[in-house]
C-alpha positions in Angstrom: -32.2 14.9 152.2 -29.2 12.6 151.9 -26.6 12.3 155.0 -23.6 10.7 155.1 -21.8 9.1 158.4 -18.2 8.7 157.0 -15.9 9.6 153.8 -12.6 7.1 153.3 -10.5 6.4 150.3 -10.1 3.1 149.0 -9.3 1.3 146.2 -11.2 -1.5 146.8 -14.8 -0.6 146.1 -14.3 -0.6 142.4 -12.1 -2.4 140.3 -9.6 -0.2 138.6 -10.2 3.2 140.3 -9.5 5.0 143.5 -12.6 5.9 145.1 -13.7 8.4 147.2 -16.0 6.6 149.5 -19.5 8.3 151.1 -21.6 6.5 153.0 -25.0 6.7 153.1 -27.2 7.1 155.8 -31.4 5.9 155.9 -30.7 2.6 154.5 -34.1 0.1 154.7 -32.6 -3.1 153.8 -31.7 -4.1 157.0 -29.3 -7.1 156.3 -28.8 -9.7 158.7 -25.2 -9.6 159.1 -24.9 -5.8 157.7 -21.1 -4.6 158.1 -22.3 -1.0 158.7 -25.7 -1.2 160.7 -25.3 2.4 161.8 -26.3 3.1 158.3 -29.3 1.9 159.1 -30.4 4.9 161.1 -32.2 8.1 159.0 -30.5 11.2 159.0 -26.7 9.7 160.6 -24.5 11.8 160.0 -24.0 14.7 157.8 -25.9 16.7 155.2 -24.6 15.9 152.2 -25.6 18.3 150.2 -23.3 20.5 152.3 -19.6 18.7 151.9 -20.2 17.0 148.6 -18.5 19.5 146.9 -15.7 20.5 149.3 -15.3 16.4 149.3 -14.1 16.4 145.7 -12.9 19.2 145.1 -10.2 18.1 148.4 -9.9 14.7 147.2 -9.8 15.6 142.9 -6.2 15.1 143.0 -6.2 11.5 144.4 -9.4 9.7 142.9 -10.6 8.4 139.8 -14.2 8.0 141.0 -16.9 8.8 143.8 -18.5 6.1 145.4 -22.0 6.4 147.3 -22.4 3.4 149.1 -26.5 3.8 149.9 -29.3 5.0 148.1 -30.7 6.3 151.8 -34.6 6.0 152.0 -35.3 5.2 148.3 -37.2 8.4 147.4 -37.3 10.1 144.6 -36.1 13.3 146.5 -33.0 11.7 147.4 -32.8 9.8 143.9 -32.8 13.1 142.3 -30.0 14.3 144.6 -27.8 11.6 143.6 -28.0 12.3 139.9 -27.2 15.8 140.8 -24.3 14.3 142.1 -23.1 11.7 139.8 -23.7 14.7 137.1 -21.5 17.3 139.0 -18.6 14.1 139.9 -18.6 13.7 135.8 -18.6 17.3 135.2 -15.0 17.1 136.9 -13.3 14.4 135.1 -14.0 11.5 137.6 -16.7 8.5 137.4 -19.8 7.6 139.9 -20.8 4.0 141.3 -23.5 3.6 143.5 -23.8 0.8 145.9 -27.4 -0.1 146.0 -28.7 -2.8 148.0 -32.1 -3.1 146.2 -32.8 -6.6 144.8 -33.6 -5.2 141.2 -32.2 -4.4 137.5 -30.6 -0.9 136.7 -33.5 1.2 137.3 -33.7 4.4 134.7 -32.8 6.5 137.5 -29.7 4.5 138.3 -28.2 5.3 134.2 -26.1 8.0 135.2 -23.7 6.2 137.3 -20.7 4.4 135.5 -20.7 1.2 138.0 -23.5 -0.2 140.0 -23.5 -2.8 142.4 -26.7 -4.2 143.0 -28.3 -6.8 146.0 -29.1 -7.3 149.2 -26.0 -8.8 151.5 -26.8 -12.0 152.2 -24.9 -13.6 154.7 -25.5 -17.3 153.1 -24.0 -16.4 150.5 -21.2 -13.6 150.6 -20.1 -10.2 149.5 -18.6 -9.4 145.8 -16.0 -11.3 146.8 -17.4 -14.1 147.4 -18.0 -16.4 144.0 -21.6 -17.5 145.6 -22.8 -13.9 146.0 -26.2 -12.8 145.0 -24.9 -9.5 144.5 -23.2 -8.1 141.2 -21.0 -5.0 139.9 -22.3 -3.6 137.3 -19.8 -1.5 134.5 -21.4 1.2 131.9 -20.8 0.3 128.1 -21.6 2.8 126.4 -25.5 2.0 126.4 -25.4 -0.8 128.3 -24.0 -2.7 131.7 -21.7 -5.3 132.1 -21.1 -7.8 134.6 -17.7 -7.5 136.2 -18.4 -9.3 139.8 -15.7 -12.0 138.6 -12.7 -8.8 139.3 -13.6 -8.9 143.0 -12.9 -12.8 143.5 -9.3 -13.8 144.9 -9.4 -16.2 142.0 -8.5 -14.2 139.7 -5.2 -13.1 140.0 -4.9 -10.7 137.3 -8.2 -8.2 138.0 -6.9 -4.3 138.7 -8.3 -4.6 142.1 -6.5 -7.7 143.5 -3.1 -6.4 141.4 -3.5 -3.2 143.3 -4.0 -5.0 146.7 -0.9 -7.2 146.3 1.2 -3.8 145.2 0.1 -2.7 148.0 1.0 -5.4 150.6 4.4 -5.5 149.0 4.8 -1.7 149.4 3.9 -2.0 153.0 5.9 -4.9 153.7 9.3 -2.4 152.6 8.3 0.1 155.3 
């Protein structure tokens, strides 16, 4: 069973999307320099199955995507659970994203997601916003996935993520 430690709204995890981010506990990767090490503890937080539907319905008018940050202990049961939630999100007219710390290619079970972040965090190479990162963000393009990692890079001033970030900064200056 999947557990989540936190839920929040963000426009930074997936370029061009406003996401309900669900931080999944039980991460097996134990990356050095992990920015959210509490997620390495199994069963931290609340059972996702008890709250996922209410969370989506609560925020559905404010989001375009549900982002699962982590994949739990990577068991067959938890993979099936994530697939089920992704299909539910699609039935509500939203996109879905999986943040996986696995150093792998897209696996069959992941193909229900519109976006997939792959790769463990390597502190010497940086996260998605670093051009030296070993991680990649993929977007589904009909029957395959394309790499859109470049949209996280600050030097790409035209990316939807950075435009949203700069617009938010401008708005905050006027408050």
